[in-house]
C-alpha positions as CSV (number, residue, x, y, z in Angstrom):
1,X,-45.4,-13.6,24.9
2,X,-44.7,-15.0,21.5
3,X,-41.2,-15.8,20.3
4,X,-41.2,-13.0,17.7
5,X,-42.1,-10.4,20.4
6,X,-39.2,-11.6,22.6
7,X,-36.6,-11.1,19.9
8,X,-35.5,-7.5,19.1
9,X,-36.1,-6.4,15.5
10,X,-33.1,-7.2,13.5
11,X,-31.8,-4.7,10.9
12,X,-29.9,-6.7,8.3
13,X,-27.4,-5.5,5.8
14,X,-28.5,-4.4,2.4
15,X,-25.2,-5.4,0.9
16,X,-26.8,-8.4,-0.9
17,X,-29.3,-6.0,-2.5
18,X,-26.6,-3.7,-3.7
19,X,-24.7,-6.8,-5.1
20,X,-27.9,-7.9,-6.9
21,X,-28.3,-4.4,-8.4
22,X,-24.7,-4.3,-9.6
23,X,-25.1,-7.8,-11.1
24,X,-28.2,-6.8,-12.9
25,X,-26.5,-3.6,-14.2
26,X,-23.5,-5.6,-15.4
27,X,-25.7,-8.2,-17.1
28,X,-28.3,-5.9,-18.7
29,X,-26.3,-2.8,-19.3
30,X,-22.7,-4.0,-19.7
31,X,-21.4,-1.0,-21.7
32,X,-22.7,1.3,-19.0
33,X,-21.2,-0.8,-16.2
34,X,-17.8,-0.9,-18.1
35,X,-17.8,2.8,-18.6
36,X,-18.8,3.6,-15.1
37,X,-16.3,1.2,-13.7
38,X,-13.4,2.8,-15.7
39,X,-14.5,6.4,-15.0
40,X,-15.1,5.8,-11.3
41,X,-12.1,3.4,-10.7
42,X,-10.3,5.7,-8.2
43,X,-13.4,6.2,-6.1
44,X,-14.1,2.5,-6.2
45,X,-10.6,1.7,-5.0
46,X,-11.0,4.3,-2.3
47,X,-14.3,2.8,-1.3
48,X,-12.6,-0.6,-0.9
49,X,-9.6,0.8,1.0
50,X,-11.3,3.3,3.3
51,X,-11.5,1.7,6.7
52,X,-14.0,4.1,8.3
53,X,-17.6,3.2,8.3
54,X,-18.7,6.6,7.0
55,X,-16.3,6.4,4.1
56,X,-15.3,10.0,4.6
57,X,-12.9,10.2,1.7
58,X,-14.6,7.7,-0.7
59,X,-18.0,9.3,-0.7
60,X,-16.9,12.8,-1.9
61,X,-14.6,11.1,-4.5
62,X,-17.6,9.1,-5.7
63,X,-19.9,12.1,-6.0
64,X,-17.2,14.2,-7.8
65,X,-16.5,11.2,-10.1
66,X,-20.2,10.9,-10.9
67,X,-20.3,14.5,-11.8
68,X,-17.5,14.0,-14.2
69,X,-19.1,10.9,-15.6
70,X,-22.5,12.3,-16.5
71,X,-21.6,13.7,-19.9
72,X,-19.8,10.5,-21.1
73,X,-22.7,8.4,-19.9
74,X,-25.1,10.6,-21.9
75,X,-22.9,10.3,-24.9
76,X,-22.9,6.5,-24.5
77,X,-26.6,6.3,-24.3
78,X,-27.1,8.7,-27.2
79,X,-24.5,6.9,-29.3
80,X,-26.0,3.5,-29.5
81,X,-25.0,2.0,-26.1
82,X,-22.5,-0.4,-27.5
83,X,-19.4,-1.9,-25.9
84,X,-17.2,-0.3,-28.7
85,X,-18.6,3.1,-27.9
86,X,-18.1,2.5,-24.2
87,X,-14.5,1.6,-24.6
88,X,-13.9,4.5,-27.0
89,X,-15.3,7.0,-24.4
90,X,-13.3,5.4,-21.6
91,X,-10.2,5.6,-23.8
92,X,-10.6,9.3,-24.5
93,X,-8.0,10.9,-22.3
94,X,-9.8,14.2,-21.7
95,X,-12.9,12.3,-20.6
96,X,-11.1,9.9,-18.4
97,X,-8.8,12.8,-17.1
98,X,-11.8,14.9,-16.2
99,X,-13.5,12.2,-14.1
100,X,-10.2,11.1,-12.4
101,X,-9.2,14.7,-11.8
102,X,-12.5,15.4,-10.1
103,X,-12.0,12.4,-7.9
104,X,-8.4,13.5,-7.2
105,X,-9.6,17.0,-6.2
106,X,-12.2,15.5,-3.8
107,X,-9.5,13.3,-2.3
108,X,-7.1,16.2,-1.9
109,X,-9.8,18.4,-0.4
110,X,-10.8,15.6,2.0
111,X,-7.2,15.2,3.2
112,X,-6.3,18.9,3.4
113,X,-9.6,20.2,5.0
114,X,-9.0,18.7,8.5
115,X,-5.4,20.1,8.4
116,X,-6.6,23.6,7.4
117,X,-9.3,23.6,10.1
118,X,-6.8,22.5,12.7
119,X,-4.4,25.2,11.8
120,X,-7.2,27.8,11.8
121,X,-8.4,26.7,15.3
122,X,-4.8,26.8,16.6
123,X,-4.3,30.3,15.3
124,X,-7.6,31.4,16.8
125,X,-6.7,29.9,20.1
126,X,-3.3,31.6,20.1
127,X,-4.9,35.0,19.4
128,X,-7.4,34.4,22.2
129,X,-4.6,33.4,24.6
130,X,-2.7,36.6,23.7
131,X,-5.9,38.7,24.2
132,X,-6.6,37.1,27.6
133,X,-3.0,37.6,28.8
134,X,-3.1,41.3,27.8
135,X,-6.4,41.7,29.6
136,X,-5.0,40.0,32.7
137,X,-1.9,42.3,32.6
138,X,-4.1,45.3,32.3
139,X,-6.3,44.2,35.3
140,X,-3.2,43.4,37.4
141,X,-1.8,46.9,36.7
142,X,-5.2,48.6,37.3
143,X,-5.8,46.8,40.6
144,X,-2.2,46.9,41.8
145,X,-1.8,43.1,42.0
146,X,1.5,41.5,41.9
147,X,1.8,39.3,38.8
148,X,2.0,35.6,39.6
149,X,5.0,33.4,38.7
150,X,5.7,32.3,35.1
151,X,2.7,31.4,33.1
């Protein structure tokens, strides 16, 4: 058996490839990188601070932020793709506010959704318990059984 057949196939990280792509973007399209960095700042911070491997909060924030950043990016590319235009778009409060508000709503939804689902499941379980207790009481009465101790 050869040495390569004995070793299991190794799946390396593609982080270096992502870093290379970000470096190329920053070098070749600096105005786009600056605008994207400013518009997506909350999602990028969440990406760095989210300890879970799936990035359950950061991913929706990034997607909602990208949705809010499409129009400013198109305006940048149509307006000459200069650093001045990039900073002007990033400094426009309605533009920045829309992108950041979209990311904030994704964060809020990601934090509140598990709570809402838990409350709904608890309410459903309480209703089921009440229904089963009523059914048990009906059957005990119908069959003439003595009810057990406290339940």
